[in-house]
C-alpha positions in Angstrom: 42.8 -16.5 -1.8 46.5 -16.4 -2.6 48.8 -13.3 -2.0 52.5 -12.7 -2.2 52.8 -13.6 1.4 50.8 -16.8 1.1 47.2 -17.9 1.4 44.8 -15.7 3.3 43.1 -17.6 6.1 39.5 -17.2 6.9 38.1 -16.6 3.4 35.6 -19.5 3.7 34.9 -18.7 7.2 34.0 -15.1 6.2 31.7 -16.4 3.5 29.9 -18.6 5.9 29.6 -15.8 8.4 28.0 -13.6 5.7 25.6 -16.4 4.9 24.6 -16.8 8.5 24.1 -13.1 8.9 22.0 -13.1 5.7 19.8 -15.9 7.0 19.4 -14.1 10.4 18.3 -11.0 8.6 15.9 -13.0 6.4 14.4 -14.7 9.4 14.0 -11.4 11.2 12.3 -9.9 8.2 10.0 -12.9 7.9 9.2 -12.6 11.6 8.4 -8.9 11.2 6.1 -9.5 8.3 4.3 -12.3 10.2 3.9 -10.1 13.3 2.6 -7.2 11.2 0.1 -9.4 9.4 -1.3 -10.8 12.7 -1.3 -7.3 14.2 -3.4 -6.1 11.3 -6.0 -8.8 11.9 -6.1 -7.9 15.6 -6.6 -4.1 15.2 -8.9 -4.2 12.2 -11.5 -6.5 13.7 -14.7 -4.6 14.5 -17.2 -7.4 15.0 -19.0 -10.0 13.1 -21.4 -9.3 11.3 -19.5 -6.2 10.2 -22.4 -3.8 11.0 -22.0 -4.8 14.7 -25.6 -5.9 15.0 -25.8 -9.6 15.8 -28.6 -11.7 14.6 -30.8 -12.8 17.5 -29.3 -15.9 19.0 -30.1 -18.6 21.6 -27.3 -17.5 24.0 -24.6 -14.9 24.6 -21.1 -16.2 25.5 -19.1 -13.7 27.6 -15.4 -14.6 27.6 -13.7 -14.3 31.0 -11.0 -12.1 32.3 -9.5 -11.3 35.7 -11.4 -10.6 38.9 -10.2 -8.0 41.4 -11.1 -9.0 45.0 -13.8 -11.4 43.6 -15.3 -8.6 41.6 -15.0 -8.2 37.8 -12.0 -6.1 36.9 -12.7 -2.8 35.0 -11.9 -4.5 31.7 -14.1 -7.5 32.4 -16.9 -5.1 33.4 -16.7 -3.6 29.9 -17.4 -7.0 28.4 -20.3 -7.6 30.9 -21.8 -4.2 30.2 -21.8 -5.0 26.5 -23.5 -8.3 27.2 -26.1 -6.5 29.3 -26.8 -4.1 26.5 -27.3 -6.9 24.0 -29.4 -8.9 26.5 -31.7 -5.9 27.0 -31.9 -5.4 23.3 -33.1 -9.0 22.8 -30.0 -10.3 21.1 -30.2 -13.3 23.3 -32.2 -14.6 26.3 -29.6 -16.6 28.0 -25.9 -16.0 28.9 -23.0 -18.3 29.3 -20.2 -16.8 31.5 -16.8 -18.5 31.2 -13.6 -18.7 33.3 -12.1 -20.8 36.0 -10.4 -19.9 39.2 -8.0 -17.0 38.8 -4.5 -17.5 40.1 -4.3 -14.0 41.6 -6.0 -14.5 45.0 -9.6 -14.9 43.9 -11.8 -17.1 46.1 -14.4 -17.6 43.4 -14.1 -18.4 39.7 -14.3 -15.8 37.0 -17.6 -17.2 35.9 -19.1 -16.8 39.4 -17.9 -13.2 39.6 -19.4 -12.5 36.2 -22.7 -14.2 37.2 -22.9 -12.1 40.3 -22.4 -8.9 38.3 -25.1 -9.8 35.8 -27.6 -10.7 38.5 -26.9 -7.5 40.3 -27.7 -5.7 37.1 -31.1 -7.4 36.5 -30.4 -10.6 34.6 -32.3 -13.5 36.2 -29.9 -16.1 37.7 -31.9 -18.8 35.9 -30.8 -17.2 32.5 -27.1 -17.6 33.4 -25.1 -20.7 32.9 -21.5 -21.1 34.1 -18.3 -22.6 32.8 -16.1 -22.6 35.9 -13.3 -24.8 34.5 -11.8 -23.0 31.5 -8.4 -21.3 31.5 -8.0 -20.1 28.0 -10.1 -18.7 25.1 -10.1 -22.1 23.4 -11.4 -23.8 26.6 -13.9 -21.0 27.1 -15.5 -21.8 23.7 -15.1 -25.6 23.9 -16.9 -25.7 27.3 -19.5 -23.1 26.2 -20.2 -25.3 23.2 -20.8 -28.3 25.6 -23.3 -26.2 27.5 -25.0 -25.2 24.3 -25.3 -28.8 23.2 -26.7 -29.8 26.6 -29.5 -27.2 26.2 -30.1 -27.8 22.5 -28.9 -24.3 21.6 -27.5 -23.8 18.2 -26.6 -20.1 17.9 -24.6 -17.7 20.0 -23.1 -14.3 20.2 -19.6 -14.1 21.6 -18.9 -11.0 23.7 -15.3 -9.7 24.2 -13.0 -6.8 23.5 -12.2 -5.8 19.9 -8.4 -6.7 20.3 -9.5 -10.2 21.2 -12.3 -10.6 18.6 -10.4 -11.9 15.6 -8.9 -14.8 17.5 -12.1 -15.5 19.3 -13.9 -15.7 16.0 -11.3 -18.1 14.5 -11.5 -20.4 17.5 -15.3 -20.3 17.4 -15.2 -21.4 13.8 -12.8 -24.2 14.7 -15.0 -25.6 17.6 -18.0 -25.6 15.3 -20.0 -22.5 16.2 -22.0 -21.4 13.2 -22.7 -18.7 12.3 -19.8 -17.1 14.1 -21.0 -13.9 15.7 -18.7 -11.8 17.8 -19.8 -8.5 19.4 -16.8 -6.4 20.6 -16.3 -3.4 22.8 -13.5 -0.8 22.8 -11.8 -0.2 26.1 -11.4 3.0 28.1 -9.6 1.3 31.0 -7.1 -1.2 29.5 -3.7 -0.4 28.0 -4.9 -1.3 24.5 -1.5 -1.3 22.7 -0.1 -3.7 25.4 -3.0 -6.0 25.0 -2.8 -5.8 21.2 0.9 -6.8 21.4 0.1 -9.7 23.7 -2.7 -10.8 21.3 -0.1 -11.1 18.5 1.7 -13.7 20.5 -1.5 -15.4 21.7 -2.8 -15.5 18.1 0.5 -17.0 16.9 0.3 -19.6 19.6 -3.3 -20.4 18.6 -2.5 -20.8 14.9 0.3 -23.3 15.9 -2.1 -25.2 18.2 -4.7 -25.3 15.5 -2.4 -27.4 13.2 -2.7 -30.3 15.7 -6.5 -30.1 16.3 
């Protein structure tokens, strides 16, 4: 740009600055849309099948969570209580409990703590199989699938919280569980908005991981 006093410096620099700001704004908008779409999947999931009544299956798979002093945490007890209800209703005759050693001072694995709780509530120990190695939802379901294959089981009901259900269902489909059945429970003890927000990040990580599987 030319003026009576000579050329004005920074014209091109200003144009590039505006472009960069525009790209940043566009990226932020795209990120917001992405997060909102994932959040919608997280909060709208209410079980599969939609009526919340699973078809009778060979086994229930309870996805692990933290232990407190080697006992299931209040949130994990909610999952286990749902599994107990389904077991008593005849939805499945066997249970796979999943989860390795917690990094927060536990001396037994999540799966062992879950087994102890189920046995204390009337499930025969012979009906419970353990995955004591997994450290993620993906590993929970991969290792559970291995246990199913070893026992010639072909159908399962996955048990977890509702905020976790959509990702669990997608992972189950990826690892070959069919039909995918997920029974979910609400929570009266967890900070649900916090866990929903975390789940947006976890789901995004899973979708990226899935591209390479």
